[in-house]
N, C-alpha and C positions, 0 to 999 in steps of 0.2 A: 251484519256487523261490519264496520269498516275500521281499519287501523288496528294496532296492537293494544292490548290491555295496558293500563297505566300501572297496575300493581298485580302481584301474584305472590302467594305465600311461599316461604322457603320450604324445601322438601326435607323431611326428617328420615333417618335411617329405617328402612323396612316399612315405611308408611304406605297404607293402601291408597290407591287412586281415589277411592270414595272419600277417604279422610281428607285428602288434598283439596278436592273440589268442595267438600263441605266447609273447610276453613276459608276457601276463597269466597264461597257464598256468604259466610258470616262477615268477612272483611268488607265485601262490596256493599252489603246491606240491602240486597234485594228482599222484598217482603215475601215473595212466593218462590218456590224452588223452580217452577217452570221457566221463569225469566232467566235464571242462571243456565238452565239446560239449553234453552234456545240460543243463548249467547255463545255457549261453548260448543254445543253439539248439533244445533239446528232443530232437531226434533226430539220429542219426549221418548223415553225408553225405560225399561226396568232398571232402576238404579242399582240393583244388586249386581249387575254386570261389572260395576266399578269396584266391588268388594275384592275381586281377585283377577279379573280379566282385563287385557288391553282392549279398549273400545274407542274407536275413532281418535286414537292418539295423534295420528298424523294430521287430523283435521283441527283439533283444538290447539295443537302445538303452534300453528301459524299465528295465533292471536297472542301468544305469550311475549312478554317484554324480552327483547333480544339480549339485554344485559344479564339476565339470570343464568344463561348457559344451559338451559334444560333442553335436551334433545329427545326425540321419540324413543331412541334406543335406551337412554337413561331411564325414562319413565317405564318402559316395558320390562327392562331387566330388574330394576330396583324397586318398583312399586306395583307390580302385578305378580301373579303366580305363573307367568308364562314359562319360566324355566322348569317348574314342577309339572305343569300340564303337558308341555311339549315332550318331555322326557318319557312320560307314560305312553303317549300316542305317536311318538316319533314324528311330530308335526314339522313341516318345513316352512320356509318363508312365505309360500303361497297361502297357507292357512292364516298366518299372522296378517297378511295383507287383507284377507277377507274379513277377519275380526275387526280390523281397523277401517274397513270401508265406510265411506260416507253414506252409501246406500245400505240402509238398515237390513233389508231383506237378504243382501249378500252375506253369506256366512251364518245365517240365522240358525240353521240346523246344528252347526258346530258350536255356536254359543249356547244353545239349549242343552246339548249333551255335556258340555264342559261345566255348566252351572250345576247340573245334576250330580256330577262326581266331585266337584270342588266345594259345594255349599250344601248345607242341610235343607230339607224341605221346610222345616220351621225357620222362619226368617229371623235371624238373631245377630246382634252385635256382641262381641266378646272382648274382654280386656283383662290384663293382669294388674291388680291393684298396686303391686310393687313397682312395675314398669311405669304406671301412670304417675305415681308419687315422685319417682326419679325424674320423669320428663318435666313435671311442673317445676322442679328445682333447676333443671338444666336449660329448658327451653321456655318456661313460663306457661306451658300448656301440655296436656296429654294428647295422644292421637291414636287412631285405629291402626293396628298392625295387619299387614297381609296375612302373616302366619296365624295370628290369633283368630282370624275370621274364617279360616278354612275348616271344612268338614273333618271331624275326627280329632282335631286339636283341642284338647280339654285342659291342658296344663302348659304353663310357661316353662320352656326348657332352661331358661337362664336362672329363674328363681325357684323352680319346682313348686310353684303355687298353682292351684286349680283356678282356671279363669272364671271371672264373673260373667253372667250372661244376661242380656237385655233382649227380650222378645218384642219385635216390632208388631204393632197392631195397625188397623186400617187407617188410623189418623197419623201414624208416623212412618208408614211403609214407603211412601214416595216423597220423602223429604231428605234434605241434606242435613244430617245431624252430626255436629262435632262431638268428639269425645268429651271435651270440656263441659258442654252444656248437659250432656246425658249423665256423665259420672257425678257431677255436682248435684244434679237433681235426684239421682239414685241414692246418694249417701252411702251408708254402710249396708249394702245389699248382701244377701246370703249367696254363697256359692251354689251352683247346681249340685244337688245332693246325689251322691252315689254311696251305696252301702260300703263299697270297697275303698273309699277315699283314705281311710286310715291304714289300708293294707300297703306295705312298702313295695310289694311286687307289682301291684296295680299302678301305683304312682311311678315306679321305675320304668314300667313298660311305656306309659304315656310320655314320660320325659324322653326316653330314647326315640320314640316315634317323632315327637315334636322337634327334637334336636336334629334328627335326620332330615326332616322336611325343611327346617331352617337352613341347613347346609346345602340342600338341593336348590333352594331359592337363591342362595348367594354364590353358588359354584361358578367358577370361571370356565372358559372354553376348554381348557386342558382337562379339568375335572369332569366336565360334561362328556368329553370324548371317552374318558376312562369308564364312566358309568354306562354309556351307550355300548361300549365293547363288552362290558359285563352282562348287560341285558341280552345282547346277541348270543352270548354263550349260554345264557339261561334259557334261550329258546329251545335248546336241545334237551332241557330237563323235562322229564315226564310230568304229566299233569298231577299225578298222585304225589310225586316228590315236591312239586311246587306247593300243593295244598298242605302238605306236611310241614314244609318250611314256614309257611304263613301261620298255621295254627299252633306251631310250637313256640311262636313268639311270646305268648303269654296265655293265661287261663281264659276260660269262657267269659268271665266277667269283663275282660278287656274288650272283647269283640261285641258283647252286648251293649257296651257303653258307646259304640260307634254305629253298629248296624242292627236293625231289627231282625227278628228270626227269619222273616220273609226275604229280607235283603241278603242275609247271610246265605240262605238257600240258593238265591239267584246267583250270587257271586260264585259260589262253589260250582254250580252247574255250568256257568260260563267258562270258568277256568278249566274245568274237566273237559270241556269241548274244544277250547281254543288255546289253552296254555297261557304263556306270557302275553300273547297278543290281546287277551281279554282282560288283562289286569288293569285296574284303575290306579291313579297316582298313589293313593293310600297304601295299596297292597305292594306296589313297587317300593315305597318308602320302608315298609316292614321288611322286605327282602334286603334292602340296602343297609338297614340297621343291624343286620346279622353278619355282615362281612366287612372287609377292610378297604372297600373301594373308596368310601368316604370315611376318613378317620374321625372317630367320635371321641370326645374327651370323657 
């Protein structure tokens, strides 16, 4: 590709990088997704990387129209889960550089590990019907939110509504799908069914978790410094105390809605052995939701 793109969609608050590229694909009118992928990223890859991770941001950025004022830092901070992931793993700029490397093999191990803890094994797109309705009124179209696509986020913290879920199949897995085309095609779909959805405690726990993750995604450098200091102090907490803090967050139904029995057993084993250093982003969010490092409404 030579020269900058003639057009690129405006970026919406909290929008996933996958959503942005999907809307670009729709605007530009390419018949197949691979044309858009090669245009922006050079080589095909697992599109789920764009759900929550920065991927080749420095590369596709150079094709964007200079007038729109989008920088790699803006994309990484506001349209990926980098803040959330880097907090859990204390990643530095070197890791971010690897994730954004033009060479796909570079950072492949980190990408795979991050996808496992940030996204569910079942490949799904999720959205809040109230958010989508509000966005149509405000922007003329809905979009996919980074927060909603993350593993363990089952409820919109702003509207306290359980998210609707679309499971991708072999025909939709490697396509750029805009929220507008999927939501309009789905119509009035049913929410993912949980027996405890009518239980206020279950809903409250998921709202607190989702709101905490939202704050982590949006935290500034000062807030991030405070959280890192808190986590360093937490390293001195015994494994048994950490596990107790996590499991006191809510009842068993809450954990069963996020992790399978085998996964819970593995997470417990890891934390018992390594303490805070073994904790995934979700578990750190649970810890943060129980203290005043990040003020929750």
